[in-house]
C-alpha positions as CSV (number, residue, x, y, z in Angstrom):
1,M,0.0,0.0,0.0
2,I,1.3,3.5,-1.0
3,R,0.7,6.0,1.8
4,V,0.0,9.5,0.5
5,L,-0.3,12.9,2.2
6,I,-1.9,15.7,0.2
7,A,-1.0,19.3,1.0
8,D,-2.8,22.2,-0.8
9,D,-4.4,25.3,0.5
10,H,-7.5,24.8,-1.6
11,P,-9.9,22.3,0.1
12,L,-11.8,21.5,-3.2
13,L,-8.5,20.5,-4.9
14,R,-7.5,18.3,-1.9
15,S,-10.9,16.7,-1.9
16,G,-10.9,16.0,-5.6
17,L,-7.3,14.6,-5.5
18,K,-8.3,12.4,-2.6
19,Q,-11.3,11.0,-4.4
20,I,-9.2,10.2,-7.5
21,L,-6.5,8.5,-5.5
22,S,-9.0,6.5,-3.5
23,L,-10.1,4.8,-6.7
24,E,-6.7,3.0,-6.7
25,S,-6.6,-0.1,-4.7
26,D,-2.9,0.2,-3.8
27,I,-3.0,3.9,-2.6
28,E,-4.2,5.1,0.8
29,V,-4.5,8.9,1.5
30,V,-3.3,9.0,5.1
31,G,-3.7,12.8,5.7
32,E,-4.3,16.3,4.3
33,A,-2.8,19.6,5.1
34,G,-3.9,23.2,4.2
35,D,-0.6,25.0,4.5
36,G,3.1,24.3,4.4
37,Q,3.7,24.2,8.2
38,E,0.9,21.7,8.6
39,A,2.3,19.7,5.7
40,V,5.7,19.5,7.5
41,S,4.1,18.6,10.8
42,K,1.8,15.9,9.4
43,A,4.6,14.4,7.2
44,M,6.8,14.1,10.3
45,Q,4.0,12.5,12.2
46,L,2.5,10.2,9.5
47,R,5.8,9.3,7.6
48,P,4.0,9.0,4.2
49,D,5.6,7.2,1.2
50,V,4.5,10.2,-1.1
51,L,3.8,13.8,-0.3
52,V,1.8,15.7,-3.0
53,L,2.6,19.3,-2.3
54,D,1.4,22.6,-3.7
55,I,4.0,25.3,-4.4
56,N,2.0,28.3,-3.3
57,M,0.7,27.9,0.2
58,P,0.5,30.1,3.2
59,K,2.8,29.9,6.2
60,M,5.5,27.9,4.3
61,N,5.6,27.4,0.6
62,G,6.1,24.1,-1.1
63,I,9.7,24.8,-2.0
64,E,10.6,25.6,1.6
65,A,8.7,22.5,2.9
66,T,10.5,20.3,0.3
67,R,13.9,21.6,1.4
68,W,13.0,21.1,5.1
69,L,11.6,17.6,4.6
70,A,14.2,16.3,2.2
71,D,16.8,16.3,5.0
72,R,14.6,14.8,7.6
73,L,12.5,12.3,5.6
74,P,14.7,11.2,2.7
75,E,12.5,8.1,2.2
76,T,9.4,10.2,1.4
77,K,9.0,11.0,-2.3
78,I,7.7,14.6,-2.8
79,I,5.6,15.6,-5.8
80,V,5.3,19.4,-6.2
């Protein structure tokens, strides 16, 4: 099972992406985040296999979050 965390500041986009991914039998959406800081916090807590990350988010943008997480969770693949 591939564990995915979705981070985007638009709830409708998060919901749509979650619905699409839930159609796949080998993917589990383990969490959602609405800003960069929440994405980092949830990634550290949930340790997803994949993090789908928006670039433009409040509090911490996707680039900053990617840099921060790349050092701390090298096993997590990040899609921006």
